[in-house]
N, C-alpha and C positions, 0 to 999 in steps of 0.2 A: 602171682598176683591174686589168685583166687583162694577162697577159704572154704573148706569142707563144712565147717559149722554154719557159715552163712548160707551155703547151698541147702543144707538140711532145713534151716529156718525158713528159707524162701519157698521151699516146696510146700510148706503149710499155709502159704498165703491164699490158696484157693478157698480156705475157710472164711476169708474176709469178704467174699463175694456176696452181694445182695441180689444179683440178677444173673441171668445167663447171657446178657448182652452188655457191652460197654461202649461208651462214647469217648473217643480220644481227641482232645482238643489241642492242636498245635496253635502257635501264636501268629500265624500268617494273617495278613490284612483281610483276606477273604472271609475270615471268621465273623467279623462284624456284620457283613452283609448276610451271611448265612443265618445269624441270629435275628436280624431285623426282618428277614423274609420268612422266618419261622421254619427254616429247613433243618435245624439241628434237632436230632432225635434224642431228647433227654429222658423222656418217659420210659420207665422200666429199664433204665440203663445205669450202670455204675459209671461215674464220670472220672476220667483221667485228665489232668492238666500238668503244666510244666513251666519251668523258668519263671518269668515275671508275670504270669497270668493273674496273680493276685492284684495287679494294678488295673485290670480290666473292670469296668464299672459293674459288670454282672457277677463278679466273683462270689459275693456273699449270697446271691440268689441261687446260683447254680450249685453251690456247696459240693465241690468235687471230693470224692472219697480218697483219691490217690494223687499225690503231688510229686512230680519227678524233678530232681536236680542232678546234673552230671558235670557241668562245667566247673573246673577247679576254682574259678573266681568266686563261686558262691560259698566256698569254704575258706579260701585264703586269697583275697583280692590282691591284684598286682599293680593296680593304678587307682587314681582318684575316681574315675568313672565307675569302675567295678565296686569300689568301696561304697559309693553312693547307692548303687543298685542293691548291694547286700543289706545296707541299713534300711532301705525301703522295704525289702523283702521281710526282714526280721520284724519290723514294725507291723506290717500287715498281718503276718502270720500270728504274732503275739496278741494283737488287739482285735482282729476281725473273725478269726475262725472259732465259731461257737458250736461246731458239729465235730463228730469223730472223723479225723483225717490221718491218713498214713503218708508220711514224708519219706519218699524213696530216694536213697542216695547210694553212691558207690561204696563198697567196703573199704576202698583205698582213700576215701575222702579225708583230706587233712583236717585234723581236729582244731579248726579255727573259730572265728567269731560266731558262726552260725550255731554251733553246738553249745557254746558257752552262754549265748544270749537268748536262745530259744527257750521260752519258759511256759508256753501254753500247754496245759494238761490235756487239752483235746487232741493234741498232735502226738502221734507215736512215730518214732524214727525206725525205719526198716532198711536194712542194707542189702545190696545186690552185688553179685559178681559180674562185672562188665568187661572182663578180659576179652579182647578181640580174638575171635576164633574163626578161621576159614579152613579150607581143605576140602577133601572129598565129602560128599553129602552124608554118608553114613556116620563118619567121624563127627562132622559138625553137629548133626542132630543129636547124637549121643551126649556131647558136651552141653548143648543147649538144654536138653531134657533134664539133665542132672544139675542144672543151674550153676555150672562151673564157668560159663562164658556166654558170650552173645556175638551176633554180628557186630562189626565195629560201630560203636556208638558215637559216630562223628557228629550226630545231632541227638538231642535227648529224645526225640520222637522215636528213633530206632530202639532205644531202651524201653520206652513205654509199650511199643508194639510187641516186642519179644516177651515182656512180662505178661501182657494180656494173653498171649498164646499159651504160656506156661501155666497161667491160672485157669486155662481151659474154658474161656468164654466161647460160646457158640458163634457169636458174631461180634465183630469190632467195627464201629463206624468211625471213620477218620475225617476230621474237619481241620481247617486252618493249616493244611500241609502244602502251602503254596510252593515252597522250595524254588522260588523264582529269582534267586540271586543272580543267575546268569544274565537275566534281562537288564540288570543294572551294572554289569561288570564292564570295566574299562581300564585303560592305562592312561594316566594323565600326562601332561607335557613335561613333567619331571621324571617320567619313566617309572612311576609308582603305581602299583596295582590298586585299584579302588573297586569296591562293590557296595551295593546299597542294601540296607536292612529295613524292612517294613513290618511293623507289628500291629496287632489288633488293639493294643493298649496305648499306642503312640500315634501321633498325627504326622503324616509326611514321611519323607525318606531320610534315613540316617546313613550318611556315607562314611565308610571306614577305609582308611589308607594303610597299606601294608608295606612300608618302606624296607623293613628288615625281614619279616617273616615269610613273605611269599613273592615269587615272580609269577608271570602268567601261566607258566608250565605247571608249577607246583599248585597253584590255585585251582586250575582245571582238573589236575589229578585228584586233588582233595574232593572236588565236587563229584568226580566220577566214582571214587570210592564210596562216597555217601550214597549215591544212587544205587551202586552195586549192593549195598547192605539191604536196601529195600527188596531186591530180587531174592537175596538169601532168606529174608524174613518171609516173603510170600511162599517160597518153596517149603519152609518149615511149617508155616501155617497150614498149608494143604496136608502135609504129613501128619499134623496133629488134629486135623478135622476142624480147624477154625477158619471161618470166612471173614476176610477183611474187605470192606468196601471203602474206597476213597470217595468221599462225598465233597471234596474240595473243588470248587469251580476254578478253572484256570490253573490247576496244579501241574507242576512239571513232573510229578511222580507218576510213572506209567506202569508200575509193577502190579498194582491191584485193580480189580474190576471197579468201574465207576458206578455210582448210584446217587441219584438226587431225589429228594422227596418233597412233595408240595402239599401234603395232607395236614399241615398245621399240627405237628406232633407235640408242640409245647402246650 
């Protein structure tokens, strides 16, 4: 699934850095409060964002340098809802990005609507090898170092964090990494697993029902694998001398040291 040529090109991405620090913005609901309370450290940081962050009201003010997409629905939507999200994404990226931005996508991404309709000259597409790699530590780190794979990118946040480590940022500040889906997880009266999604760019709770894809066992296993990836990332970060701070209030991610700032860094 991985490409040597993509790995070689990815290794040169450190040249795109404008700072020794980066600020990684997940789309969890806590991010809105972090911005309103002036806790997000954007000064002297390269900004990473992901998925539908372009729908957030502060997108064009923040001007992220790196934008990550991993979910196949962003390249080849499989239902009406995904098609609508993709259309909104393409419109926002084509019409609102007036600064240099790198769009980070998997090397296996289907060449669908996104690539044919994205026409903004300010956006440069860069590919990543996201093949899931586990195993003993020395093996894992070798594969990660040479950009031939990553810890399982069950969420796009894992992809952004691993990329930041490989770009050799000294410090990565993580916001909006609530990962609190378990708090809204339930099985309804029809025996269907449901869980809630809350995003900074949306109001309220969006409930998803998984009649076919998941039962409660497979859903909890998927969550466990996702949290495991954070531990693999933290070990790799220490190996590479990169410090990750989880600045997300109420985050379920416990793999990284916590850090909150009140000094009005914006």
